[in-house]
N, C-alpha and C positions, 0 to 999 in steps of 0.2 A: 303873397300869392296864394296859401291859403286863407281862411279867414283869420280874425285878431284873434291871439288862444285862449281871450276867455271865453270867447264866443263860442272856442268847441270844447269846453272844460265840462258841461251840461251833455250834450249832444253824446260824449263821449260815456258819459255815465251810464248813459241809457243802455248802452251795451255791453254795459261792466268794462269799462274800460279806465285807467286812472290815464289821463292826459298830464305827462310833468312838461315840467318847460323843457325841457334837455329832448324828449322823444317827439314833443312840439318840432325842434327845430329839425332835425332830423327829418321829418316827414313832410317838411315845407320846404326845405329844398329837394326832394327825394320829387316831388310835386314840380319843381320847377327843373330838373333834367329832364324829367319823362316828358314834359312839354316840350321842350326844346329837339331834344332825339326824335318826337314822333313825326317832326316837320323833315325827318331824312327817313322814315321807314313807319311801318304805319304799325304801331305798337296797341295802340288802345282808341278806340271811340270817345270813351268819357274823357271830354275836355275843361269841363267846369270844373273849377275849383270845389266848387260843393258836393256837389255830385262823385268826383274822385276822391275827397276823404270818404264819405261814407260809401261808396258801394265799389271802393279799392279796400283806401288803408281801415277803415272798420271791419268790413266786410272779410279783410286777412289777420286782423287781429286777434278779431271774437274769437277764434280756430282755440286761442291758447287758454280761453274761460270753457271750454265745452270737455277738455281733458287735463287731467293730471300730468303737466310735460314734467319729467323728474329734473334738476340737475346739468348739466352738459347731456342730456337726450341729443343722440344724432339726427337730424332730419333730412331728409332728401324732396327736392320738391320736383313733379312733372310735369314735363311741359310749363316751364318756367314764365315761359315770353317774357312777360315787362315786372314779372317779379311776384307776384302775388300768386299765393298769400303768403309765401316763405321769408320775401325781405324785410315785410312789415312787423312780420312775426320773430324777428331776429332784431327787429331796432326795441320791440318790448318786451323781450327773452334775452337777451344780449348774450346768456351764456348758452344757447342750441350753436351744436356744433350743426349747418346746413352744408346741403350741398345742391346744386341749379343745376338743373337737366335739361336741355331746350334741342332740338336738331336741328336749329336755323340756326345760321353761325350769326348773322347779323343782329338776331338775338342775345347770342349769348356776349360777343360785343359788347350791347350793351352792357349786358350786367354785368361785363368786369368792371365798367367804364362807371357803374351806379355802385358799386360794393366801394369803388376805391374811394370815390367822392364823399362817398358818408362814412368811412372810415368802419367798414366792419370785414372780419376775413368769411369767406365764402369760397367754397369748393363747388367751380362753374365746369361744367361736362358738357361739350360738343356731340353728340349721339343720337341715335334714336333709344327710346326705353328698350325695346325690345332687342337691340345687340348689347346695348349695355349691361344689362339683366342678368346674359350669360356668362358675365367677366367675374372671377372669382372676388374682383375689389369691389362691387356692388352687390354681388346676391345676397339676396338674404343677410344683411350688413348692416341698417339701419333700424333703429328703437322705431322710428316712425317713416310714415309715409304723406305726404300731400299733393292732392291735384285736384284743381279747380276749373271745373268746365270743361275740360277738354275732349273727350267723349263720353259718349252714352256708358252709363255703368256697365254693361259685363266686360266690353271692349276696356273698361279704363283698369276694372280689376283684375286684369293679365296684365296691360303694361306696367301695375304700381304693385302688384301683391308679391309679385320676384324679388324683390329688393327688401321686404319686410323680416324680420330675424324672425324665428319662434318665439312668443310674447311678445314680438309690437306689435304694433298698430297700425293700418292706414282709413285717414281720411281722405273722404270725397265728397268736396264742397259740390252740391249741387242745386238744381232749383226743386221746387216743391213737389214736382208730378211723381221726379221715380221714387220707386218704392223698392230700398234694399231687400223686403223681406219676399219680393217677388222675385227675386234673383238671389236666393238662396241655398240654390246647386250649385250655381258660380262661383261662389264662397265658397261652400266646400271642397269641389272641386280644385281650389287652385291655396288648398289647408286653412281656412279660414271662417271665423263665423261671425256673421253681424249679431253685436251686441248694442245698438245706439243708433238713433234713427233723432235729431233730434232738430225739430222745426221753430225759426228764428224769425221777426221780423226784423229789417233796417229802419233808423230813424224815420227814413222817408215813406215807408213802407212796405219796401219789396220784400216779398215773405222769403224764405233762404231756407235749406235745409242740407244740415250737416249727417251724414252718414258713417258710422263709426265702426269698425272690425277689429278684430284680433287675431293676428298668426296663431296656429293651432299646433299645424305640424309642417314638416320641411313638403316642399312644390315641388311636385314632377319636374325632372331633368327637360320634360320635351315642352313646359311653358318657359317663356315665350313664345308662342309660334312663327313665322315670319309677320309683316304688318299683313302682306292678301290674304292670308288664311285668318287672320287675328279678323280683319275686315268683311271676308266673305262669308265666313262659319262661324258666327262668333256664338259663344257659351251661351248654353240654354238653362 
């Protein structure tokens, strides 16, 4: 499915990723499972193996190079979809304790099959973020929250930051046009501060930005609001 192992080593090193043989085999299996399951439900428009490796796998694993993830950190992925970025992150860092949350049951069923076939442990939740964040089981309970291009940044903050414990971090994988410092008030309202906005390019030349914020205080119980309020009246 993917290119030969030796051909991907140099591409991976360009992104600071050490591609071992076992990791390669897992990613190759991931690509096969995703390609097959994508025939049943639309999980990704990227079907070329080369594009899948660069735009999905490398773009996900590179998160692990942007911030220090202590051993056994708890990480939740909001809007997991086909498993990006957190499943590749888990393959790269097997010690991470991961939770995958998605509102669509078809996607969470895929994630159950995927994680089982890959032999990784994951807590998979079929729920809307604004509902799950009200539960004591999930609210302010994670060291890290990650999300990849799920929604505009001001909306994404309200969906994601309620899951992050004080002292934890929220990492938003975005395109290069969204400026987190223009949304400083949004982060402040949600008990967080922005301290990193890392721009990088993938081996194919695509530009990316990872926005890193730290939770500095408990979030108000009024957040997150229901989805209609979030969409109609985003924080500014």
